[in-house]
N, C-alpha and C positions, 0 to 999 in steps of 0.2 A: 953877259948875265941874263939878258932877256931871252936870248936864244936857248940858253941852258934851261931856263924856267919853262919855255914853250916845249922844249924837247921832253922834259919830265912830265908835263901835263898830257902830252900825246902818248907817251910810253906807259904810264901808270895804268890806264884802263886795259891795255893789251895784256899786261902782266896779270892783272886780276882776272881777266876772262880766260887766261890760259890754264887756270887751275881746274882740274877735272874732279868732278864729284865722285867720291868713293861710295860704293853701295855694298851692302852685305850680300854675299852669295846665297843662293837658295838652299844649299846643303846645310847651312848653319841655322836655318829656321827650325822651329820645333820647341818642345818643352824640356826644360832642364830641371833636375831635382837635386836638392842638397839640404844641409842642416846648418842653421845659424848657431854657432857655439854660444854657450852661456856667457853673459857679461854683466858687469855692474854699472849702475847709473847713480851718479851723485845727485840726490834730490835736496840739496841744501843741508837740512838737519840730519838726514840719514842716507845710508847707501842701500839702494834697492837692487836685489839680484834678479836678473831676467834669465829664466831658464831657456835651454836650447829649444828650437822649434824647426819644423820642416819649412822649406821654402821652395816654391815652384816659380820659374820664370819662363814665359812663353814669348818667343821672338817670331814675329811675322814680318811681312814686307815693310810696312811703315808703322807698325805699332808694337807695343810691349805690354805684357801684363805680369804683375808680381803678386803672388799669393803667399802670405805668411800667416800660418794658422788659419783663422776664419776671415781674415782681411784680404780682400782682393782689390788691387789698384791697377789702373790702366793709364797708359800714356803713349808717348811717341819717343822715338830715338833718332839720333843722328850719328853717322859714322864720322868720328873726328879725324882719324887717320888709319892707314893700314901699315903695319910694321911687317917685318920679315916673318914673324911667328904668330902674330895676333892682330885682331882689329880692336880698336878702342871705341866704345859707344858712349855717348852722353845721353842718358835717359831722362826725359822730362815727364815726371809722374804728376797726374792731375791732383791738385790739392797740396802739393809739396813745394816749398820755396826753393830748396836746394835740389840740384840734379844728382843722379847717381851715375857712377862710372862702372861700366861692365867691359871686361876683357873677354873677347871670344877667341879662343885659341884655334889655330888652323889645324892642329893635330890633336888627337886624343878625345874629340867629342866632348869638350868641357868648356866651362866659362868660369870667370871669377867676378864676384860682385863686391864692389867697394861701397858699402852702405854708408848712411849718414852716421856721424859720430854719436854715440860710442859703440856702434855695432862693428864687430870685427869683419875682416874680409872673409867671404864665404866662397868655397869651391863647389860648383854644381856640375853634374854629369848629365849627358843627354838621356832623357827618360822615354821609354817606349811603353805605352799602355798595352796591356795584354787582353 
């Protein structure tokens, strides 16, 4: 029993160190543009309708910015994992308690933002300023 415990204590750090950190490739950096569809918010006594609005998300090496209407928020992101067809990012925006999930598709130059409830999922396409 002691040998088994000693073996586990020695092997566990090796397994943890063998995990390779996944980074987003440079070709996915840039500004993405989309529209957040209209949705309803239950404010207790009444239901408030929020109209659709433009959203811009800019991905850089270690930072992210989200601009919805006149509000511009900044933060950092971490690549949670890389799947066959997309990367999943966990974005920590300054001033928000919850994180946002962003899927960066490997094909099609697009991303999907899973905003905080009750905001719907938003598809954005890579934007080139002219």
